[in-house]
N, C-alpha and C positions, 0 to 999 in steps of 0.2 A: 567450600563444601557449604558453608552457611545461610546463602545468597540462593544456593539450589533446593535447602532446604526448609526456606521461607517462604522460596514460589511454591513448593511443592505445595506446605500446608496451604496457603493462599487460596491453590486452587482447589484442594479436595475441601476447602472450607464454603466455595463457589459451586459446587457440584453438589456441596451439601443442602445450601440451600437451594437450588436448583427442584433438588425430590424432594423437598418440603412445600414446597410451593406447590411441586405437581400432582404432590397427594393432597394437598385440601383443595387442588380444584377437581379433583376426580373423588372425592370424600368429603368432602366439608360441605355442603349445600342438602338439605332435605329433599327428599324426593317428593318430587310433587303428588297429589293424588289423584287417580285414576280420575275418567269422566263418569263411568256408569258409574249407579249405585242398585244396586239389590238391598230389597229392603223388607227384611221378617218382621212380623207382629210379635207381641209377647205373649205366648202362652198363660191362660188359666195358675198355672203351678208356679208362675211366678208371683204369685202373689201372698202379702205377710198374712202368718194366720194372729186370728185373736186369742185365740184358748190359751188363757192364766199358766193350762198343765202343760202346753209342748215342750216337744221334747225334738230336739235335730236328728234329721233324716238323709238320706244319702242323695233323695229328690231333692227338686229346686225349692220344694216349701215345706218346714218340718211341723208334720201331725199327732194331736195327739194318740191316734190310736197308730200309727204305722202298720194300719192290716195290707194295703198296697199303696204304692206311688199313683196320685193323680194323673188322670188323662193330660198327653198333650198333646194341641191340636193337630188337624193336618196341613199338611202345605196350604191343601185348597181354601182352608176356613182361615187358616193365620194368617195368612200376608194377604196385603191389601193393595193394586200397583197406581190407588187413585188418592193420594197424597195429599193432602189439605197446605199448601202452602200460604206461608207469609212473608210478608217483607215489610221491614221498616228501614228508619235510617242505619241504623245497627246493628241488628239481627235480622239474617236472613232462618228461616225453619221452616219443616214438614212435621206433618203434625197426621199423624197413623187417623182413621177414624174408627179400625178397632182397636179399641181403646183410647183414645183418644190422647195418647203419651205423642212426645214429645222425639223422635229419631235421627231429627235431622238438623242442623244448627250449625252454623257460617257466620261469623264476626268479619265485616266486610270494612270496620276500620281497622283490622290489622291483619293484613296480607302473610300467606304465610311467609314466602320467601321477599326479597324486599325487592330482591331486581324480578317478581313476579306480582305489582301490586293489584291485577286483574284477579289473584287465588286467594279467595279470604280462606283464613284458616277457621279450618274445621272444628270444632267442639264437640258437638253429637256426630252419630253413628250409627248405625245396625247393617251390619254384614257387608259392608265396603273393607274398610284400613281395618277397622274394628268394632267394637261393640261400647257403645256410651252412650246411654237416654235418660233420661226423667219419665219416670213413670209418675200418676198416679189415679185414683181412685175412688171406689166404692166399695166397700167390704162388710164382711158383719153378715147377722140373719137374711136381708131381704138388699144386699148390695148386689148393683148390679154388675159388679166385678165378681163373683163369687159364684154366678150360673153355673151350672154343672155343664151345659153345653158352650161353654167357652166366653170368654172379654164382652164386652155387647160391641154394637155395631155404629157408631153413631154417621146420623147422617148433616149435610151442613148447606145452605142458599146456593153456595159457592164453593170451587176449587183451588180457589186463589183469592188470596186480601195483601192488598197493599193498603201504608199509609201515606196518608197523602201529606203531605208539605204545611196545608194552613188544617190541620185537622190534630186533634187537642188527645186524643186516644181513638183507638180501632178494637172493637172488642170483635169479636170470632166466636159464633155458638155451635155448637154440636148439642143434636138431640137424642133423646132415644127414650121410648115408651115402651112399655110392659107392664101385662096385668095392671092396668089401669094406673098407672106410678109413673109421670113424665118427666122427665131428667134433663136439666143443660149443662152441659158441662160450658163453661164459657171462659176464653181467653182476653184480657186485656191490655192491651197493649199502648205505651205512652213514647211520644218522641225523646230519642235521646239518653233511653235508658237501658239497661242490662235486665232488670226486673220486670217481671210479670204476672200480673194476678191471674190465678188461676182459681176460679170457685162451682162450683155445683149447687145447681137452681132443684130443689125437690119439690114438684106438685104431687102428692096423694091425694087421687080422685078415685082411689079404691075404697071400700065399705069395710078396708082393715089397718091395723095401724102399721108404719115401716118404722126399722128397728136398721141402721145401720152407721159406718165406721167409714171415716175418712183415711183415705192411707198415701204416702209421696213416697219414691224411693228414687235414689240414683242406682243404674247397675253398671257396670263396666265390668272387660274382661282384664288380663293381666299382660297386656300388653306396655309396651315400653311408650314413656312419656313424648308425643310429637312436638311438645313446646320446648322440648329441650335443647339449645341451643349452641353449647360445646362442651368437650369432652371432659370437662373438669368441674362441670356441675354436677352437683349430688340433691339437687333439690329433692324437696318431698314429693311422692305421688302415691294419695292413698285418699283413706277417709279419715276424718274430723268433726267432732259433734260439740254442743258445747250441755253442761249441766251445772249444778248450783255449784258442787264444789270447785268443779277447771271450767274455766269460760275457755278455753280448749288443749281437748284431748284429742291424740291423733289416733286412727280406728286402723293400725298397719294392716294388708291385706295380708300377711302372716300370722296377724292377732285373729282374722277373722277365719282362717285354717284351724287355727289350736284350739277357739271359745268363740262362739257367734255371742255377739255384744247386745242385751237383753238390761234394757235400765226404764224408767220412768222419771219422765223429766216434764217438768209446767217451762212451756213456750220454749227455748231455747233454739238450734237452728241442728241440720247434718248437712253435712259437705265433701264434697271428692277434689280435693288438690292437685295441682300440676305446677309444670311452668309457670306463671304468667298468668293462670288463669284459672276461673274457680267455681266450682257449681254448687249448690245451697240450695236446700227446701229449709222455708222460716213457716214455723205456724203459727196460728194466733196465740201471742204472747200468757194470755191469761189458762192455756189450755193444757190437758195434763194429757201428755202423749207418752207411749207404748216405744223407743226406739229400738232400732234390733239389725242387727247385721249377719248375714250368711250368705252360703255361695250354693249356686242354684247344679240341675247335674249338669250344664254346659262349662261349670269351671267356670261360671261368670259371679263378681261379687257384688253383693246387693246392702245399700243402705241407706234404714229408710223410718220413717215412723208413722203409725196409727193412731189415729187422734179417740175419744171417745166417743161414747156409744150415741148418736142423734136418732132422738125419737120422734116420731112424723104422726100426729094421730089422721085418721080417717077424715080426709074433704080439709085436712090443712095444706102451708108450706111450709118450707124451712131450706137453709140454706147452710154452708161451708163451703171452707177452701184452704190456702195459703199463698204464700210467693215462694215464687220461683229466683235465681238469681242465675242466670250463667251468661260471664264473660269476664275481664279480664282483675284481676286484685287491686282495684281503686280503694284506697284507704279510707280515706270522705267516705267515701258514698257506699259501702260494706260497714261501718260504722254508724251511718244515718237507718242501715236497716234493719239489725240486730243486733244486741250488746255480745262484745267477743267476735264477731265476725270479721274485723279489719284485722285479727292475730294470724288470721290466716296468710298472710301477709307475712310469711315465717321464718323471722331474722336468726333465728337463732337461739343460744344461748346469750349472746350476746345484746342482744335486742334491746337492753337500757343504753347502749351506744349506739346503735345501729338508729332508733330512731329519733332523737336529735339530730344524729348526722344528715337523715335525710330528711329534716325538714328542715334544716339550714341548708342544705343541697338546695331543694326545691325553693326555698326564698331566695338562692343567687338566680334560680331558674327563670324565677318571674320576672327579675329586672336582665337580664343578658338576652333571654330567650334560645340559647345552645346550650346542650348540659356537659361536650366538650370543654366549654370555656368556663362551665361552672364547678367542672372539678379541678377545674384547677386554680381558680377564686377559693376553691373549697380546701383544696390542698394548703394554701399561703395562708388560708384561715389557723390553719391547725397548727402548721408551721412557727407561725407569730403565739400559738398560746403554751408550746412546748420549747420556744425560745429560749426562755434561763436555764432548762434543765441540758437540752444541748450546750449551748455553753460553755458551762461547768464543763460538760463529758469531752465537750474537743479542745477546751486548757487540758485537760488529762491530758489529751493526746498528743497535741503539741508539745507538751512539756515533755513526753516521754519521746518523741523523737526529737528532741534535742540536745534530751542527754544519751541519744544512742552510743556517742563513739562513748563514751564512760563506761556504757553497756558492754558494747564491745571488748572494749580492755581488760575488765572481769572477767569476761570467757576466754581472753588468751590468759588472763593470769591463773584461773585457778583449773583449768584444763578440763579433765574430763568427771570433777571429785563436784558433784550437785550440790551434795548439802552445803558445803562452804558458798558457793556458788549462788545456792538459791539464798543462803543468808547474806551474802554483800548485797545481791540485787535488790532485798526485803531493804537493807539501810538507807542502798541509794535512793530508793523507794521513800523512805518517811523523811531523809535528809533535803528529797528535791519538793517536798509535797505531794506525789503523785498517787491516785488512787490507780492500780491496773487494773483493775473491773470498770474505772468508769469510763473508758471508747460503749462500752454493753448495755449502757443504760439508756443510748433514746433507742434502740433498734427493741430494746424490751418494751419498755414506755411505748413504744409506736404499734406492735405487734397488736394488742386488741386492737384499736385503732383501725389499722390494716384491716385485718380480719373483719367488722363489723362493715367494714367500707365494701369487703369482697359479701356477706351478703346483701348490701342493700347496692349496690349495682349488679346484684345476678338476681336479686328476687323483686325491683319493683319494677313495675310494667312500666314504667314511663322510660326504662331504659330504651327497651326493648326497638333495636331502629332506629335507633335513635341516634343521627351524625353529627361528628368534627367536623371536621374539613378536611378537605384533599382527597385519600384514597380511605380515609377513614369514616366507613358510611353507617354502622351500627356498632355504636361501645358497646356491646351486650354478649357482644364474640368476639373473636382473637383480632388480633392482625392480618388481613388475607393477605400481607406480603410478609409478614412479620418483622416491619423495618422498627416498633418502636420497642420489642421486647429485645431486636441486637441495642435500640441507641438506652437501652437501661443496663445493658450489662456493660455497655461503654464507661456509662457512670458510673458504675459499680467498682470497675476497673481503676476509675480515674480515684473514687474514693479510698484506696487501695493505697494508691502513692500518695495521697497522703498521710495517709496514720503510718508507725510507726511499723516497721518489720520486726515480726512475735521474736523474740530471743531462742522459741525451741523450731531448727529446724523443719521438723514435720509437719507442726502448726504453719510454718510458715507455705510449705508447699500447698495443704487446706488452703488456706485464705487464697490461694492465685489462682486455685479450681474454684474459686465460690462464685467470681461473675459468671464463668463458661456452666454451671449448676443451675443457677437462677435464672439465667438468660435459656436452656434448654425447656427449664419448670412453666417460664412465660410463656412461651409461647405458644400454648390453649389457653393462657387467662385471657377475661374479658377487656377489650381492648380499653376500656374506661379505669378499669386498674391499674395496668400498665401504665396509664399517661399517669393516673396519681402516682404512680409510685417515680416515675421519671422525674415530674417534675420536685417530687419530694426531695431525689437524689440529688439536683442541679439544686437548689438551693439552700442542698449540706453543706456541697462542694464550694462553692461562694461562699459561706459562715466559715465555712472550716478551713478557706484557706485563708479569709479574712484573721482569724484568731490564732491560726498559727502564724501567718505573716510578723502579727502584732509579739507575738511572742519571741519567735527568735529577734526581731530586730532588739525585743529587752535585751536580751538574753545577749546579744553583741556590743551592746553599748554596757551591759555591768562588766 
């Protein structure tokens, strides 16, 4: 009968494993984007308000009078089918001549899926899968983007630009003229960089002074994060800004719903964060900017800044601009662009542990060149750091294991008298110099390190699609065959075999279920994190077995 039950349990386990594999195959991959793109330009009602006393409205733009909502451009005037394409070694983007906004942007160095390296990850999109774009312009008294008949329609020499291999930079000029004012919206790209300079050159050939304000903003809908890779990932999707008081202040979509942001900031930046990638507008460090958030009539969230008024006398020229970053969360590069921008790599409340862990992991990777082996070496280093504490704990558990026969005798002696049993066990612990809570210490100490490493592996773009060996081709997502979680559960079971059996029967049954529960939880954890836990368990088993053997041998000799 026992054999039949064992066979049945094994068969059920195999069937459950195959079902999980099939579910993972059917639902575990992100869908590829459609190949067709329809792009709608931005209506003028999306533009920021520069009135100091402006109040919120139900429209896209807050107005001071709230008399009538500003008109939205018709589809015929708002849509441009001739997008300006720009290609560098790390960016492929499309600029809409109507307003000069970047409405599409993909990252060739970061495939959307590892099995399709030919399909780049799409960061910006406007009208296909989602709404997400970078807007900029000149508003205010004479700004062309504040025109009553809509945003300016720029012209360009070509419809397609490519940064050559030998070029140090690529300049794309968009031109527009009106009422004696000549405007050039200039995009400057450099090889190997995800930041680009966006500048406005204003040539006032009229007989009147010109006044306007630079604005730059990020517009996104409330759709889910396309770069999220695991079911367990809860990375932040939303806005963030820099202020004098807070170098990293989150601006959640719910906050934009409840109360629009309105801050006066010198320099700083505004950003939109998602898993692995960030987009940020960075104004001049010495400029005083009005940072605002709002929600337009279509339910899109807008976060941006409006610069100080720029005055250009008749017959004079002037320029203004900002830097746009659209790419991976690379800490070193972000730190170079603006103070606090590297904090968009959000390691959570344990950042003070995560930062040195990532630094050490990065140094190991420079030597080994493989993130999987780097995690293993990091685990060994962490284990060595905690070796004295772990050794003391394992000695305590080994002593408890050695006195298990005495504990069993006490249970038989006192029967159901729990009070006398507890007193007798405490006396035994005191006599044998055993700390009953000593076995919990390694787990409690390692939990902050474990959580910090979890965020390092989850948030660091360097782990995205990073292979280890064999079937582990991406350490940032779950094991496709769930082999590592099963090994992890087996190592937990072996550890339990080395530990003393808890005196409480209920506690003993709960402890037996722990490997199964943890295995289930770890099925969808990033493979890199499970790899860390497997190696840590194996090292713990070796250390615990050695210490237990020493203490049992000493007990026999005594």
